[in-house]
N, C-alpha and C positions, 0 to 999 in steps of 0.2 A: 442742521446747522452745526458746524464744528465748535467745540468749546474754545473760549478765548485762551490765547497762549499765556503762559506764565513766564516772566523773565527769570533767568537763572541768577543765582548768587555765585560769584567767582571767589574762591578762597585760595590764596597762596600759602602753602605749608612750608615754612622755613626748614631747610635741611638741618639747621642747628638746634631746632626745638622739637622735632618729631618724637624723639625718645621721651620727652617730658610731658606729652599729651596723654593724660590718664583716661580711664574708662568713662568717667563722667563727662569729659570733654567730647568724646566720640558719641556718647548718648545724646548730648545737646546738639551736635551736628546732625545726627540722624533725625531728631525731631524737627529741626529746621528743614532738612531735606525732604520730609514728607509733604511739606507745603510748597517747596520750590525746587526746581532742578538745581543740581550742584555741578560745578566744574571746579575741580581741585587741580592746582598746578603745584608741583613739588620741587623743592630744591634738593641738592645732593652733596653739598660741600662736606658735611660731617661724615656721611657714609663713604665718600670717596677717600677721605683721609684715613678712615679705619681700614679700608681695603689695602692701601699701600702708603707707608710712611713718607715716601718721596713727594706725595701730594701736599704734605705739610711744610715742605722746604720752601724757603724764599724763592728759589730758582723756578718753582712751579708757577709763579705769577710774573707776568710781563707788564711793563708800563710803556705806553705808546708815546709818540712825540708830543702829544697834547696833555700828557699826565694821567690818562685814563688807564686803569688796571684791568687785566684780563688773565684768566687762567690760560696757560700755554696749552693749546688743544691740538693734539695730533690724532691720526686715525686710531692709535692705541688708546688714547684718552677717551675718545668717543665710545670705543668698545667697553672701557671700564665704567663709563657713565651708564651705559645700557645695562651692564651687569648689576651694579648697585641699585639701579632704578627698578629692575625686575624683582629683586628681593624686597625692596621697599614697597612696590606695588602689591605684591602678594600679601603683605601684612595689612596694608591700608584697605584693600578690597575685602579681605576677610573680616576686618573690623566692621565695615559698613554692611556687608551682607548678613552678619550675625544680628544686626540691628534692623533688618528688613529693607535696606536700601540696595537695590540692584546696582552693581558698579562694574565698570570696565575700564581698562587702561588704553591709552592712545598716545603714540609717539607724535610729537608735534611735527616731526619730519615726514610723517605719512599723510601729507596733503593739507595739514592744518596751518602750519606756520611757514612763511617764506622769509628769506633773509637776503640782504644785499651784500655787496662786496665788502670784505673786511679790511681792516688796516693791515698793511704789510711791513711797516717800519716800526721797530721796537728797540728799546734800550737793552743792551746786553754788555755787561762789564764796562759801563760808562761810554759805550759807543752805540750809535743808531745803526742797526743792521736790518737787512731785509729777511724776514722769516715768513714761512707759511704757517699761519695760526688759524685753525679752523673755527673762527668765530665770525659773527656777522650781525649787523643791525637788522632788526625786524622790519620788513617792508610791507607785510600784509598778513592777514588771517582769513582763511576761507572756512567759515563755520560748517560747511556741508558735511564733513566727517562726524560732526556732533549731531547724529541723526535722531537721537532719542532724548531731547531736552524736555523732560517732563518731571513733575513731582514724583519722588520715590526712586529717581534714577540719578546716578552720579558718574561723571567721567573723571579719571585721574590722568592728567596730561604730563608727560615727560617733556620739558621744554627744549627739545632739539628743534632745529629748523632745517630747511633745504634751500640752498642758494641756486642761482640761475644756471650754474654749471652742474647741478645735480648732486653736489656734495652735501653730506650731513654736517651741520655746524652747531657749535655751542652758542647759546643765547643766554642773556640774563633772565632768570626765572621771574623776578618781580615785573620786569617790563613785558615779558611774555604774557603774564597774567593780566596786565593792563590792556594789552592789545586784544587778548581774547575776550575780556570783559566788554570792550568797546564793540567788537565784531558781533557779539551775541546779544547786544542790547541789554546787558546787565545793568541794573540800577545801583548795585553795590559791589565793591571790591574790598575784600578783607585780607589784609596782609598779616598773617599770624607769624609772630617772631618771638625772640627770647627776651624782649624788653616790654615793659608794661605800657609805656607812653613815649611819645616824642618829648625830649627834654630841650628846653631853651633856657640858657643861663642857669642850668641845674634845676629848673622847675618843670614838673610835668605839665603838659599842655593838653587840655580837654578838647578844644575845638580850635581850628585855624583855617583861614582861607587859603585857597590855592596860591594866590599871589604872595601872601606872607610866607607860606611854606617854601615857595620857590626862592624867595629872597634869603631865607635862612639856609636853604640847600646850598646856595652859591657862596654864602659868607661863613657859615659856621658848622654845617653838617659834615660828618666824616664817615668814611667806610660804607658799611651796609646801609646805614640810615640815609645817606646821600642818594644811593640808588633807589631806595624805597620812595623818597620824596620825588625823584624824577619820574618814577613809575606812576605815582599818584597823580602828578600833573598831566601825564600823557593819558591816563584813564579818563580824567575829567574832560580833557580836550576831545576825547572820543565819545562823549555823551554820558558817561557814567555819572550818577548823581552825587555819590559820596564814596570816599575811601576811608577805611578805618585801619589803624595800625595798633597792634597790641598783642598780648600774650594770653588773654582770657578766652572763655567760651565764645563761640561765634555770636550767639544771641545776645550775650552781655555786651559785646563790642558793637553790635548793631543797634542796641537800644540806648547806647551812650552811658551805660553803667560804669564802664572803664575804657581805657584806650584813648586814642586821639582820632577825632573825626576831621577829615579834610573835605571841604566843599568848594564849589566854584563861586558861591555867594560870599561877598565880603562880610565878615563877622568880626566881633571883638574877641581877641585871644583871651582865654580864661585859664590861667595857670591853676592847677589843683594845689592849693596851699592851705585849705581849711581841713575839715575832718577827713581823714584818710578813708578811701573807699575799700570796703571789704567785699571780695567776690562772693556773691550770693550762691549758696550751695544749690546744685541742680536737684530738683525733687524727682521722685519716682525711683523705681528699683533699678540700680545700675546693672549693666550686663558685665559679667566677668569676662575679660579677654583671655580666652584659652589660647595657648600658643598654636600657630599653624604647624601642620605636619612637617617634621624635620627641622623645626626652628626652635629657638630658645623661648623663654618666657615672654608673655605679651607685654602690656603697657608697663 
């Protein structure tokens, strides 16, 4: 008789915060990964800006006729995304393998993530013009390439996708993580970012329902948090039990010590206004992150 399957934990690693995750953070992730399969989906915004200053310029971002923002993605940008992602993956996989977690990289465009037709009309110099922008909404995830979902093993996914025309396209990493979580039957999606909690009226929120999170997303959320709340709602609609947003260790986010938990069940919002929460130090002997060959210092 085969052993019962263990559902994976899907973790989105924000490109803006990867450099700030120290050795104890990776120790904690590895301990969690010994009990559950891991699927890590990474962002790339900060590494891309480091690669070339033009990616920090306002002209690198487009706005469509509905007000949605997107990175202007050409075949050259896809190549640059792959370049920075390969370097990032070398570092992440080495950190996991030093901690006893077998890890491999997977491009979402290699059969994992499919995308629909993207928007073609974008604002440029106060005019709507037709542009080919290699982005597209996620239409499906085929989990077949994730052949080894078992404890002690991790996949690192670069969230590119492939459209019906066979083109590689850029996708939103948070929403890709949500789609992958739903397709793999994950019970938890963790969105690791550079903010400790969702803030509403400048107060940190410990728990919030999907309905209330969606209402805040449409009325008060801005920028990256708005995308994260949209991704959270999509994950819950796909059967994920809870989504956690925060900047702490994965186990602390999952046990509710810190961060914001979003569930499909109606709950009373609980702003964190009493005693501040101090992140509990991770016990055990931390592993020193030695730099990978040919690279700079580690964590």
